Rosetta silent file (secondary structure, phi, psi, omega in degrees, C-alpha in Angstrom):
SEQUENCE: EVKVVEFMDLLLNDVFDEETKDQFIAGIKQLDEDCLAQSGSRFSKLDEATQINYLTELDQEVMSSSYEDQVPFYYTFKQLCVNI
SCORE:     score description
SCORE:     0.000 S_00000001
   1 L     0.000  -31.931 -179.935  147.216  136.270   85.462 S_00000001
   2 L   -95.205    4.586  173.467  150.856  137.055   86.158 S_00000001
   3 L    60.822   46.096  177.215  149.994  138.985   89.343 S_00000001
   4 H   -63.487  -40.815 -179.005  151.635  142.278   88.439 S_00000001
   5 H   -60.850  -43.919 -179.587  149.447  144.100   90.967 S_00000001
   6 H   -65.858  -38.283  178.068  150.577  141.800   93.756 S_00000001
   7 H   -64.438  -43.782  179.598  154.212  142.186   92.714 S_00000001
   8 H   -63.514  -43.298  175.965  153.930  145.980   92.694 S_00000001
   9 H   -57.949  -42.630  179.320  152.290  145.884   96.141 S_00000001
  10 H   -61.676  -47.821  179.115  155.151  143.750   97.403 S_00000001
  11 H   -58.334  -47.380 -176.040  157.742  146.203   96.033 S_00000001
  12 H   -69.579  -34.842 -174.787  155.979  149.211   97.501 S_00000001
  13 H   -93.467  -29.495 -170.603  155.281  147.682  100.922 S_00000001
  14 H  -124.835  -13.336 -174.896  158.211  145.384  101.573 S_00000001
  15 H  -114.074  -52.260 -176.051  161.116  146.193   99.236 S_00000001
  16 L   -70.430  142.588  169.207  161.388  149.895   98.360 S_00000001
  17 L   -74.261  172.986 -175.588  162.627  152.402  100.893 S_00000001
  18 H   -60.094  -41.319 -179.171  160.438  155.438  101.513 S_00000001
  19 H   -65.396  -43.163  178.800  162.218  157.677   99.017 S_00000001
  20 H   -67.371  -39.058  176.383  162.007  155.102   96.220 S_00000001
  21 H   -60.285  -45.668  179.682  158.388  154.394   97.097 S_00000001
  22 H   -63.787  -39.076  177.975  157.565  158.094   96.921 S_00000001
  23 H   -66.018  -38.525  179.444  159.341  158.432   93.566 S_00000001
  24 H   -65.199  -48.849  178.486  157.459  155.429   92.204 S_00000001
  25 H   -60.491  -41.738  177.495  154.093  156.778   93.298 S_00000001
  26 H   -62.229  -36.790  177.424  154.938  160.172   91.873 S_00000001
  27 H   -65.602  -42.056  177.143  155.806  158.453   88.554 S_00000001
  28 H   -61.040  -45.214  179.393  152.459  156.664   88.480 S_00000001
  29 H   -62.583  -40.951  178.149  150.679  159.943   89.184 S_00000001
  30 H   -67.956  -36.334  175.850  152.584  161.722   86.436 S_00000001
  31 H   -60.770  -41.013  178.465  151.860  158.942   83.981 S_00000001
  32 H   -68.530  -40.374  178.788  148.156  159.392   84.759 S_00000001
  33 H   -65.019  -40.089  177.918  148.392  163.187   84.451 S_00000001
  34 H   -64.002  -41.388  176.730  150.130  162.819   81.067 S_00000001
  35 H   -61.599  -44.494  177.906  147.378  160.448   79.951 S_00000001
  36 H   -59.687  -44.942 -178.897  144.756  162.947   81.059 S_00000001
  37 H   -65.435  -37.886 -177.028  146.459  165.771   79.175 S_00000001
  38 H   -81.200  -40.239 -173.384  146.830  163.682   76.028 S_00000001
  39 H  -106.990  -13.939 -175.901  143.516  161.802   75.960 S_00000001
  40 L    84.185    6.954 -178.877  141.227  163.889   78.110 S_00000001
  41 L  -147.413  152.709  174.241  140.729  161.004   80.531 S_00000001
  42 L   -69.706  152.504 -175.903  142.570  159.262   83.320 S_00000001
  43 H   -57.137  -44.399 -176.349  144.201  155.975   82.324 S_00000001
  44 H   -66.383  -17.516 -179.470  141.916  153.863   84.524 S_00000001
  45 H   -92.968   -9.191  178.371  138.852  155.428   82.875 S_00000001
  46 L   -74.571  150.337  173.030  139.913  154.567   79.318 S_00000001
  47 L   -73.177  164.416 -172.885  138.477  151.493   77.687 S_00000001
  48 H   -57.442  -42.506 -178.668  140.872  148.587   77.162 S_00000001
  49 H   -63.413  -40.499 -178.791  141.563  149.318   73.470 S_00000001
  50 H   -71.680  -36.043  175.363  142.396  152.956   74.221 S_00000001
  51 H   -60.965  -45.296 -178.956  144.638  151.919   77.142 S_00000001
  52 H   -63.822  -43.488  178.935  146.503  149.562   74.848 S_00000001
  53 H   -62.046  -43.752 -178.958  146.875  152.243   72.142 S_00000001
  54 H   -61.813  -46.494 -179.011  148.094  154.791   74.691 S_00000001
  55 H   -68.752  -33.667  176.899  150.660  152.403   76.148 S_00000001
  56 H   -63.062  -45.599  178.689  151.788  151.239   72.688 S_00000001
  57 H   -64.559  -44.468  179.241  152.518  154.820   71.634 S_00000001
  58 H   -62.614  -42.470 -179.244  154.218  155.591   74.929 S_00000001
  59 H   -61.275  -45.410  179.668  156.236  152.385   74.720 S_00000001
  60 H   -60.637  -42.654 -179.508  157.436  153.181   71.187 S_00000001
  61 H   -67.808  -50.385 -174.758  158.479  156.670   72.244 S_00000001
  62 H   -75.792  -44.684 -172.699  160.208  155.778   75.499 S_00000001
  63 H   -77.415  -14.396 -179.222  161.720  152.410   74.777 S_00000001
  64 L   -89.695   -4.424 -179.913  163.231  153.422   71.418 S_00000001
  65 L  -101.318  160.026  174.421  165.397  156.118   73.032 S_00000001
  66 L  -111.029  151.832 -174.200  168.608  155.790   74.968 S_00000001
  67 L  -131.436  129.502  177.949  169.218  157.510   78.279 S_00000001
  68 L   -95.896  -40.015 -175.718  172.462  158.517   79.881 S_00000001
  69 L  -106.781  -92.186 -175.321  171.233  160.313   82.957 S_00000001
  70 L   -88.726  120.468 -179.451  167.594  160.341   84.036 S_00000001
  71 L   -90.034  132.787 -179.945  165.574  157.408   82.833 S_00000001
  72 L   -59.921  149.295 -179.225  161.841  158.079   82.357 S_00000001
  73 H   -53.868  -44.864 -175.273  159.484  156.466   84.885 S_00000001
  74 H   -57.745  -38.754  179.988  157.743  154.377   82.213 S_00000001
  75 H   -59.967  -49.554  178.189  161.069  152.740   81.274 S_00000001
  76 H   -62.703  -43.740 -179.081  161.729  151.682   84.841 S_00000001
  77 H   -62.378  -42.025  179.907  158.139  150.606   85.394 S_00000001
  78 H   -64.971  -43.881  179.331  158.166  148.442   82.251 S_00000001
  79 H   -58.910  -40.819  178.339  161.437  146.826   83.266 S_00000001
  80 H   -63.902  -41.483 -178.424  159.979  145.932   86.659 S_00000001
  81 H   -69.635  -41.361 -175.636  156.846  144.420   85.043 S_00000001
  82 H   -70.702  -32.103 -174.699  158.721  142.491   82.369 S_00000001
  83 L   -88.846   14.895  179.473  161.242  141.035   84.816 S_00000001
  84 L   -66.587    0.000    0.000  158.646  139.481   87.103 S_00000001
């Protein structure tokens, strides 16, 4: 309803430079690989309740920490989604 997919497409196609775009895509791929390692399934293949549980746990872990140098991809991704 809030068109997150369209916003992400806009960022990737019209806003981000190639390096940032590549880093963003690599972050999405790593998030999916981490999900596969933890749950045994890719994120898109999980049912909605399991997706929510996975993201809730990830959110609690990542968003409750502070970062001085390298910020985890999920943190940046969430900030982009929330600030739409």
